[in-house]
C-alpha positions in Angstrom: 9.4 -8.4 12.7 7.8 -5.6 10.8 9.9 -2.5 10.4 8.8 1.1 9.6 10.5 0.7 6.2 8.4 -2.3 5.4 5.2 -0.6 6.3 6.3 2.4 4.2 7.0 0.2 1.3 3.6 -1.6 1.6 1.9 1.8 1.6 4.0 3.1 -1.4 3.1 0.0 -3.4 -0.6 0.3 -2.5 -0.6 4.0 -3.6 1.2 3.2 -6.8 -1.2 0.3 -7.6 -4.2 2.7 -7.3 -2.5 5.3 -9.5 -0.5 3.9 -12.3 -0.4 0.2 -11.6 2.3 -2.2 -10.6 4.8 -4.4 -12.5 4.8 -8.1 -12.0 7.8 -7.9 -9.8 6.2 -5.2 -7.7 3.0 -7.3 -7.4 5.1 -10.2 -6.1 6.9 -7.9 -3.6 3.6 -6.5 -2.4 2.2 -9.9 -1.8 5.3 -11.1 0.1 5.3 -7.9 2.3 1.6 -8.3 3.0 2.0 -11.9 4.0 4.9 -11.0 6.3 2.8 -8.3 7.9 -0.2 -10.5 8.5 2.1 -13.3 9.9 3.7 -10.8 12.3 0.3 -9.4 13.3 -1.2 -12.8 14.0 1.9 -13.8 16.1 1.7 -10.6 18.1 -2.1 -10.9 18.6 -1.7 -14.6 19.7 0.9 -13.6 22.3 -1.4 -10.9 23.7 -4.3 -13.4 24.0 -2.0 -16.0 25.7 -1.0 -13.4 28.2 -4.6 -12.6 29.3 -5.3 -13.9 32.7 -8.9 -14.3 33.8 -9.6 -13.4 37.4 -12.8 -14.1 39.2 
């Protein structure tokens, strides 16, 4: 489950990486957060697709 705090942290790390750069620990954290976000997105998208009902 992706929370608002997680999205805010992803955005903060992205902004920092563009500005001053990230430490190794922050790069690892950013990668983990992005992976979790993508995993949750794919799960949600798959559920939406499975709930589609085709009617003729």
